[in-house]
C-alpha positions as CSV (number, residue, x, y, z in Angstrom):
1,M,0.0,0.0,0.0
2,Q,1.4,3.4,-1.1
3,S,1.9,6.1,1.5
4,I,0.1,9.5,1.1
5,N,3.4,11.3,0.6
6,E,4.4,8.9,-2.2
7,T,1.0,9.4,-3.9
8,L,1.3,13.2,-3.7
9,R,4.8,13.0,-5.2
10,K,3.5,11.1,-8.1
11,L,0.6,13.6,-8.6
12,A,3.1,16.5,-8.5
13,N,5.1,14.8,-11.3
14,N,2.0,14.2,-13.4
15,Q,2.0,16.8,-16.2
16,N,-1.8,16.7,-16.5
17,F,-2.2,17.4,-12.8
18,Q,0.4,20.2,-12.9
19,E,-1.5,21.9,-15.8
20,R,-4.8,21.7,-14.0
21,Y,-3.2,22.9,-10.8
22,E,-1.7,25.9,-12.5
23,A,-4.9,26.7,-14.3
24,K,-6.9,26.6,-11.1
25,K,-4.2,28.7,-9.3
26,E,-4.3,31.3,-12.1
27,E,-8.1,31.5,-11.9
28,V,-8.1,31.8,-8.1
29,M,-5.3,34.4,-8.0
30,S,-7.2,36.6,-10.5
31,D,-9.9,37.3,-7.9
32,P,-9.7,41.1,-7.2
33,H,-10.5,40.5,-3.5
34,I,-7.5,38.1,-3.2
35,Q,-5.3,40.5,-5.1
36,E,-6.2,43.3,-2.7
37,F,-5.5,41.1,0.3
38,L,-2.1,40.1,-1.1
39,R,-1.2,43.8,-1.8
40,K,-2.2,44.6,1.8
41,H,-0.1,41.8,3.3
42,G,2.6,41.5,0.6
43,D,5.4,41.9,3.1
44,R,4.3,38.7,5.0
45,V,2.8,36.5,2.3
46,T,5.3,34.3,0.5
47,P,4.8,32.1,-2.6
48,E,5.0,29.1,-0.3
49,I,2.2,30.4,1.9
50,I,0.1,31.0,-1.2
51,D,0.7,27.4,-2.4
52,Q,-0.1,26.0,1.1
53,S,-3.3,28.1,1.3
54,L,-4.6,27.6,-2.2
55,T,-7.6,25.4,-1.0
56,K,-8.7,28.2,1.3
57,L,-8.2,30.8,-1.4
58,D,-10.3,28.7,-3.8
59,E,-13.0,28.4,-1.1
60,F,-13.0,32.2,-0.7
61,S,-13.0,33.0,-4.4
62,G,-16.1,31.0,-5.1
63,Q,-18.3,32.9,-2.6
64,S,-20.3,36.2,-2.6
65,K,-18.7,39.2,-1.0
66,G,-20.8,42.2,0.1
67,C,-24.0,40.3,-1.0
68,G,-23.0,41.1,-4.5
69,N,-24.2,37.8,-6.0
70,C,-27.1,37.2,-3.6
71,E,-30.6,38.6,-4.4
72,S,-31.8,37.9,-0.9
73,L,-30.8,36.2,2.3
74,S,-32.9,33.1,1.4
75,N,-31.0,32.9,-1.9
76,C,-27.6,33.3,-0.3
77,K,-25.0,31.4,-2.3
78,N,-22.3,31.2,0.4
79,M,-21.2,28.1,2.3
80,I,-22.8,29.5,5.4
81,Q,-26.1,31.3,4.6
82,G,-26.0,34.9,5.7
83,Y,-22.2,34.9,6.3
84,E,-19.6,36.4,4.0
85,P,-15.9,35.2,4.0
86,K,-13.0,37.4,4.9
87,L,-9.3,36.4,4.4
88,V,-7.1,36.5,7.5
89,L,-3.5,35.6,8.1
90,N,-3.2,32.8,10.6
91,G,0.5,32.2,11.3
92,N,2.1,30.9,8.1
93,N,-1.3,30.2,6.5
94,I,-4.1,32.2,4.9
95,D,-7.4,31.3,6.5
96,I,-11.0,32.4,6.3
97,K,-13.3,33.8,8.9
98,Y,-17.0,34.3,8.4
99,D,-19.0,37.4,9.5
100,R,-22.7,38.1,9.2
101,C,-23.5,40.1,6.0
102,H,-25.7,43.2,6.3
103,K,-28.8,41.3,5.1
104,K,-28.3,38.7,7.9
105,V,-27.8,41.5,10.4
106,L,-31.1,43.2,9.4
107,H,-32.9,39.8,9.3
108,D,-31.7,39.0,12.8
109,E,-32.8,42.3,14.1
110,R,-36.3,41.8,12.6
111,Q,-36.4,38.3,14.0
112,K,-35.6,39.7,17.4
113,H,-38.4,42.2,17.2
114,E,-40.9,39.6,16.1
115,R,-39.9,37.3,19.0
116,L,-40.5,39.9,21.6
117,I,-43.6,41.5,20.1
118,Q,-45.3,38.6,18.4
119,S,-48.8,39.8,18.3
120,I,-48.1,43.0,16.5
121,F,-49.5,42.6,13.0
122,V,-48.4,44.6,9.9
123,P,-49.8,43.4,6.5
124,K,-47.3,41.9,4.2
125,E,-48.1,44.3,1.4
126,I,-47.1,47.2,3.6
127,L,-43.8,45.6,4.5
128,N,-43.1,45.1,0.8
129,A,-43.8,48.6,-0.2
130,S,-41.4,50.8,-2.2
131,L,-41.1,54.5,-2.6
132,T,-40.2,54.1,-6.3
133,D,-43.4,52.2,-6.9
134,M,-45.8,54.6,-5.2
135,D,-48.4,56.5,-7.1
136,I,-47.5,60.1,-7.0
137,D,-50.5,62.4,-6.9
138,P,-50.9,66.0,-5.6
139,G,-52.3,64.8,-2.3
140,R,-49.3,62.6,-1.4
141,L,-46.5,64.4,-3.1
142,K,-45.4,66.4,-0.1
143,A,-45.4,63.3,2.2
144,I,-43.4,61.3,-0.4
145,K,-40.8,64.0,-0.8
146,A,-40.5,64.4,3.0
147,A,-39.9,60.7,3.4
148,K,-37.3,60.7,0.6
149,D,-35.6,63.7,2.3
150,F,-35.5,61.9,5.6
151,V,-33.8,58.8,4.1
152,K,-31.3,61.0,2.2
153,N,-30.4,63.0,5.3
154,Y,-30.6,60.3,8.0
155,S,-27.5,60.0,10.1
156,P,-27.4,57.8,13.3
157,G,-27.2,59.9,16.4
158,A,-28.1,63.2,14.7
159,K,-31.2,65.0,15.8
160,Q,-33.8,64.5,13.0
161,K,-37.5,64.8,13.2
162,G,-39.8,62.1,11.8
163,L,-43.2,62.7,10.2
164,Y,-46.8,62.8,11.6
165,L,-48.8,61.6,8.5
166,F,-52.5,62.3,8.8
167,G,-55.4,62.2,6.5
168,P,-58.5,60.2,5.5
169,F,-58.8,56.4,5.3
170,G,-57.0,54.6,2.4
171,T,-54.8,57.4,1.2
172,G,-51.6,55.3,1.6
173,K,-50.2,56.5,5.0
174,S,-49.3,53.0,6.2
175,H,-48.0,52.1,2.8
176,L,-45.6,55.1,2.9
177,L,-44.2,53.9,6.3
178,G,-43.5,50.5,4.8
179,A,-41.8,52.0,1.8
180,L,-39.7,54.3,4.1
181,A,-38.7,51.3,6.2
182,N,-37.5,49.5,3.1
183,E,-35.5,52.5,1.9
184,L,-33.8,52.7,5.3
185,A,-33.0,49.0,5.2
186,K,-31.1,49.6,2.0
187,K,-28.9,51.9,4.0
188,Q,-28.5,49.2,6.7
189,V,-30.7,51.2,9.1
190,S,-33.0,49.1,11.2
191,S,-36.6,50.4,11.8
192,L,-39.6,49.0,13.7
193,L,-43.1,49.5,12.3
194,V,-45.8,49.0,15.0
195,Y,-49.5,48.8,14.4
196,V,-50.6,50.8,17.5
197,P,-54.0,49.2,18.3
198,E,-52.5,45.7,18.3
199,F,-49.5,47.0,20.3
200,F,-51.7,48.3,23.1
201,R,-53.5,45.0,23.2
202,E,-50.2,43.2,23.4
203,M,-49.0,45.4,26.3
204,K,-52.2,44.6,28.3
205,S,-51.4,40.9,27.9
206,A,-47.8,41.5,28.9
207,I,-48.9,42.6,32.3
208,G,-49.8,39.0,33.1
209,D,-46.6,37.5,32.0
210,H,-44.4,40.3,33.4
211,T,-42.8,41.2,30.0
212,V,-44.0,44.9,29.8
213,S,-40.6,46.3,30.5
214,E,-38.8,44.0,28.1
215,K,-41.2,44.9,25.2
216,L,-41.1,48.6,26.0
217,E,-37.3,48.5,25.8
218,I,-37.4,47.3,22.2
219,I,-40.0,49.9,21.2
220,K,-38.2,52.7,23.0
221,K,-34.8,52.0,21.6
222,A,-35.5,51.2,17.9
223,P,-33.2,53.3,15.7
224,V,-36.3,54.5,13.8
225,L,-39.7,53.8,15.2
226,M,-43.0,54.0,13.1
227,L,-46.3,54.0,15.0
228,D,-49.0,53.2,12.6
229,D,-52.7,54.2,13.1
230,I,-52.3,56.1,16.4
231,G,-55.8,57.2,17.5
232,A,-57.5,53.9,16.3
233,E,-56.8,52.2,19.6
234,T,-59.1,52.2,22.6
235,M,-57.2,54.5,24.9
236,S,-56.8,53.9,28.6
237,G,-55.0,56.2,31.0
238,W,-52.4,53.5,31.7
239,G,-51.8,53.0,28.0
240,R,-51.5,56.7,27.3
241,D,-49.3,57.6,30.2
242,E,-47.3,54.5,31.1
243,V,-46.8,53.0,27.6
244,L,-47.1,55.7,25.0
245,G,-45.8,58.5,27.3
246,T,-42.8,56.4,28.4
247,V,-41.9,55.5,24.8
248,L,-42.2,59.1,23.5
249,Q,-40.4,60.6,26.5
250,F,-37.4,58.3,26.0
251,R,-37.2,59.0,22.3
252,M,-37.5,62.7,22.8
253,M,-34.6,62.7,25.3
254,E,-32.5,60.5,23.0
255,N,-33.5,62.4,19.8
256,L,-34.6,59.1,18.1
257,P,-36.6,59.6,14.9
258,T,-40.2,58.7,15.3
259,F,-43.0,58.5,12.7
260,F,-46.7,58.4,13.1
261,T,-49.8,57.8,10.9
262,S,-53.3,58.7,12.0
263,N,-56.7,59.6,10.7
264,F,-56.7,62.5,13.1
265,D,-54.9,65.8,12.7
266,L,-53.0,66.9,15.8
267,T,-56.1,68.6,17.3
268,G,-58.2,65.5,16.7
269,L,-55.6,63.3,18.3
270,E,-55.4,65.5,21.3
271,H,-59.1,65.2,21.8
272,H,-58.8,61.4,21.5
273,L,-56.1,61.3,24.1
274,T,-58.0,63.5,26.4
275,H,-60.9,61.1,26.8
276,S,-60.1,57.7,28.2
277,Q,-62.3,54.6,27.8
278,R,-63.6,55.2,31.3
279,G,-65.0,58.5,30.3
280,E,-62.3,60.5,32.1
281,E,-61.2,63.8,30.7
282,E,-57.6,64.6,31.3
283,Q,-56.5,67.5,29.2
284,L,-53.1,68.1,30.9
285,K,-51.9,64.6,30.4
286,A,-53.1,64.6,26.8
287,A,-51.3,67.9,26.2
288,R,-48.0,66.3,27.5
289,I,-48.3,63.5,25.0
290,M,-49.0,66.0,22.2
291,E,-46.0,68.1,23.1
292,R,-43.8,65.0,22.7
293,I,-45.3,64.1,19.4
294,K,-44.8,67.7,18.1
295,Y,-41.2,67.6,19.2
296,L,-40.6,64.3,17.5
297,A,-42.4,64.7,14.2
298,V,-43.5,67.3,11.6
299,P,-47.2,67.1,10.6
300,V,-47.8,66.3,6.9
301,K,-51.3,65.8,5.4
302,V,-51.7,62.8,3.1
303,D,-54.8,63.2,0.8
304,G,-56.2,61.8,-2.3
305,R,-58.6,59.0,-3.4
306,N,-59.3,56.0,-1.1
307,R,-57.2,53.2,-2.5
308,R,-59.0,50.6,-0.4
309,S,-62.3,51.0,-2.2
């Protein structure tokens, strides 16, 4: 029985093997990412190291970098879905480490939100919305432009107001939030879109399983928060002051961008917040909430035909 070393020596002396080896090496070494790595570490990488590491270099070369060849996370072509390879020097060898790609990071963040606030429901068509596909009519033009300006000017940590989108039923306010979220995702900015009536029902249930604080933390600290259909919920004093008030106060103090949609203008929303489901009238507490909303967002009317009918 031949030893492995003897077999390898025979292969090395085989002309056909040598030709195929050199052709594969030339193909691998033509990869621009590998060339850049070698330029960066040229003082340390010898021809011997390259030969010893050719298998790793071949593995690296055949995969997508920067999600360039992957249409989506589910169609990722890499060896480990959602992870992109990076070349590193490990002693006298070139090795590969795998880091999450930006699509995987966004996916994991969304999964985290879904796990913690499972009953919040946002229709799929809203989450798939796009600013480029939206119908532009006079009633929505100002809102669309304001959304595009926000995406263009967004900078993490900078003070930047969101939008308070108000107007009749079916004019595309929620659709605009979904489109805005998708545009931000293209810039690797995580956002959280919350259907407010369902959120308040969730928070009531959370009292029983003692997860109110945990769920509030996720809402409070979202890089960009979008509260959809505020004013459609059945308002209680606890929900207004301990939930909504807490979220808005934190975001106001931290200058975190916050968006709202509502069928009410600001005056109508203040009236809604003033009167609780128990029939209590608390103008001062409602006024405090409204001051936070005005600090966080610029009111923009969204008008036009009802697209639901």
